[in-house]
N, C-alpha and C positions, 0 to 999 in steps of 0.2 A: 301282593307284589303289582306294582304300576306297569302299564304297558311299556312305559320308556326304560324301565329296569329290565323288563322280558328282552325288550329289544337290544340293550345293551350286552346282555348275557349271551343272547343268541350270537349276536355280531362277533363277541369274543371268542366263543366256541367254533365259529366259522372261520375265524381267521387263524385259529390255532390248527385246524386241521387242514387248511389251505397251505399254512407254512410247512406242516410237516409233509403234505403231497410234495410241495415244491423241492423240498430237500430230498425226497426220495427219487424224484425226477432227475435232480442233479447228480445224486449217486449212482443212478441207472446210466445216466449220460455218460458218466465216467467209466462205467462198466462197458459201455459199448464201444467208447473210443479211447482206447489205452494210449497213454503218451509214451512211445517208445523212442530209444535213442536212434539217432540216425547213423553215428558211426558203428562200422561192423564190430568193431572189439568191444563196444559198450554194449550193443545188442545182445552179443553172446553172455555177458556178464549178466545181463537181466534175465535170459531165458536158461542160463547154463551152460558153461564152457565145455566144449568138447573134449573128451578125455577116453584114454584107454587103461585097462587094468594097471599096466606097467608106466603109464605116463600122467602125470599131473595135468591137470585141465588148464589150457592156456590156448591162446591165439597167436600163431606165427605169422611172421611178416609176410610170407608169401601167400598166406590165406587173406589177409588184408589186401594184397596186390590182386588177387582174383576178384574180390568184390569191387574194387575200384575199378578195375578192367571192365567188368559187366555192366556198371553202372555209367561208365565214362564212354566206352565204344559201343555197347550194345549188340554187335555182331561179333563174337569171339570163339575162337577156336584154341583149346589148351591141349597141348602134348605133354603128358605127365607120366611121372614115375609110378610103378605100384606102390601101395601101402602107405601114401603120405596124407591121405583124408581129402583128395580132391572134391571127389563126390559128395562128401558130409560138407564141405565148405560151400559148393554152389547150392545144395539143399539149404543151408542157413542163409545164403545171401538171398535166394528167392523168398525164403520165409519172412526175412525182413522186409523185403519190398512188397509183401503182401498187406503189411499194414500202411503202406504209403502209395507208391506209383502205381502198383499192380492192383490196387483196390477196385473191387467191383468187376475186374476183368477175368478171363479164363488163363489158366497155365496148363501146359502140357509137357509131361515128362516122359519120355521114352528111355526104359531101361530093360535091358534083358532081351533074350530071344523068346522067352516063355511068359505067359500071362502070370505065373505064380512068382516070377523074380521080379516082374513089375510090381505086382501087388505088395512085394516085401519092402520095395523102396518107398511106397506110399506110407506103409506102416512106419518105416524109419522116419519119414518126413514128420508124421503125427506124434512120435514119440519125442519129438523136440519139446512140445507144450504139456507132456503128461503131468508135468510136476507144478504146471501154472507158473506165475512169475509175479512179481510186483513192479509195477510201472514206476516212471520218474515222479509221479506225484504221490508215491506211497499206497496205490490202490492194488490190492491184491486179486488177480485173476485166477479162476481155476480153468480146468482144460475145457469145462463145458461152456464157458463164458468166451473162449476164443474159437474153438471148433464147435459149430453147431449141428453138423451132420458130417457122418463120415460111413463109405461103404468101402467094399474090397478095392474099387476101382476110382473112388473119387473122394474129394473132402471138401467141406465148404467153410469159409472162415465167418465169423460173425457179421462183416462187412459184405458178404456174398461174393468174395472172391473165391473162386473155384478152381482146384488143383486136381487134373485127371491124370491117370496113369496108363501107358501103353505099352505093349511089347514092341520089339522091332519088326512090325509087319507092315509092309507097305498099304496092304488092302484094309487095315484096321485104323489107319493114320487121319481119317477125314475128322478134324475137330471141330469144337463148338465155334460159335460166331465170338468175335471180340477177344481172340486171343493176344495176350499181351507178351507171352514168354513161352519159348519152346526150348527145353533142355534135353539134349540128345546125348545119353551117357555111353560111353564104350563102344563108340562110333565104329571104331576099326575091328570089332568083334561081330559084326552081325553077320549070321550062318545064312546067307544068300550069295548065290554067285554073282549076282549084280546088286550090290548093296546101295547103289545110287538111286535105286526106286524108293528106298525109304526116305532119304533125303528130298528128292523131287516130291514125294507126297507131304513133306513138312511143310515146305516153302510156303505154298499159299495160305497157310493158315494165318501168316503174318501180315497178308498183304494190306489189310484194312486197318492195322493199328502201327505198322512199323516198329514193331516190339522187339524185344531181346531175343536173339538166336544163340543159343550157348550150346557148343558142341566139344565134347570131352572124349578122350581115350588114351590108352596106352598105345603105342604102334604096334602094328601087326603085318610087317612086310611093306615092300613098296608096290602097293596095289591098294585097290578100292577107295571108296569115297573119302574116307578120313585123310588117306595118304594124299589124293588129289586136291582136296581143298587146302590142306597144308601147304602144297606146292604153289597153290594161286595166291590171289591177292583180294578176295572177297571177304576174307575176315581179318579181323585183328588177332595177332597171335602172341600166345604165350607160352613159353617153354619151362617146364618145371622138373628138372632131373632130380636125383635123389639126393644129390649135394646139398640142395636147400632143405632138406629135413634131416640131415644127418647131425646127430646130436641131440636132435628132438624126438620125432616119432620115430625115427631109424636109427639104431645103434650102430657103432662101429663092429660090434661082434657079429650082428645079423648081416651086415652088408659082406663082410668077411666070408661068412658061411655060404651066402648066395652066389658070391663070385666064384666059389669052388664048386658049386653044385653043376655038375655038366648038363643037366636036365633043364638049366634055365638059360636063357639067352640075355645075360645079363646087359649088354650093350643096348638091347632094345627095351626089356622089361623096367631097368632102373634109369638107364642113362639116355632115355628117349630117343634113340636113334632107330631109323626103319632099316632093318635087316632082312630077316626072311619070314614069310608068313608061317604059323605054326601048322597050316593045313598044307603047306608046300612038300612035294615031293623031294624036291631038289634044292640046292641053295642058289637063289636068284642071281647073285653075283658071280657063281662059277659059271652058271647056264650062259650069262652075258659075255663073259669070257671066252668060253669055248666057241659060242655061236658068233661067227664073224660073218654076215653076209657078204657076198662078193657080188661085183657086177660081172654079168655074163655077156661076153664078146664072140664066143666061139659057139654057134649053135648046130655044129655039123653032128653031133653025137645025137641031138634031139630030132633033127631033120632027116638022119639016116643017109648022110652025105659022107 
């Protein structure tokens, strides 16, 4: 065999190997950067629709409204009914953004008063990707392609977006650098006398990014940081009473039973009205009605004259 024949043969083999290598790199590139829908409803169809045993999987209009509000207003407070999937919706909105505008940043989720409650929320978040998904280019991604590391308190995406979970404890809320989103769940139910300390501990984490601040809760009386923020104008407000989920996640039979249950403050738990704190010994409206402070003009009894 001549030298030129050997050269052509080697050249052909090298080109073949280079071609295979480039195709492999192209495929791996697709694995690292999945093509994800920008619309919330389409994103959920890709990763799997939210569902309950008694309800078929679907995305409701108020859930799209929540995602739109987060991405438009960035600082949003949501006053919501029980049992209508708002926490799940916010987690899914955060998940979608982890593929795009949150990419490479840190996300803080504050959920529950105990560490175990917070960890359960992170497990719930990770479960969104347990079955993997097929992206818009038809490329199949397994859980390990999407989530490269998970512990009890943090989860890291393929693109180095980190989601960390915390209980509602002000002393534990010194977050990492480059925080792009803070999600404070059930903010009205923090078991601290001064729950404003939790909010005050969270605010500085967004100072360098001007990121998203999402505060969600069912009301818990006319007190506390959630009530104060709802009365103010620092956040865009979104109110979601039970009526928006009636016939969907909430059946009429369930609502009728809940209205008859004397242990439940229906107006507060479902109709998002600020009535009485569950920890109050007396009804706040009754106390305010009975206690009518009067201006003192006669001091004779006090001065002993």
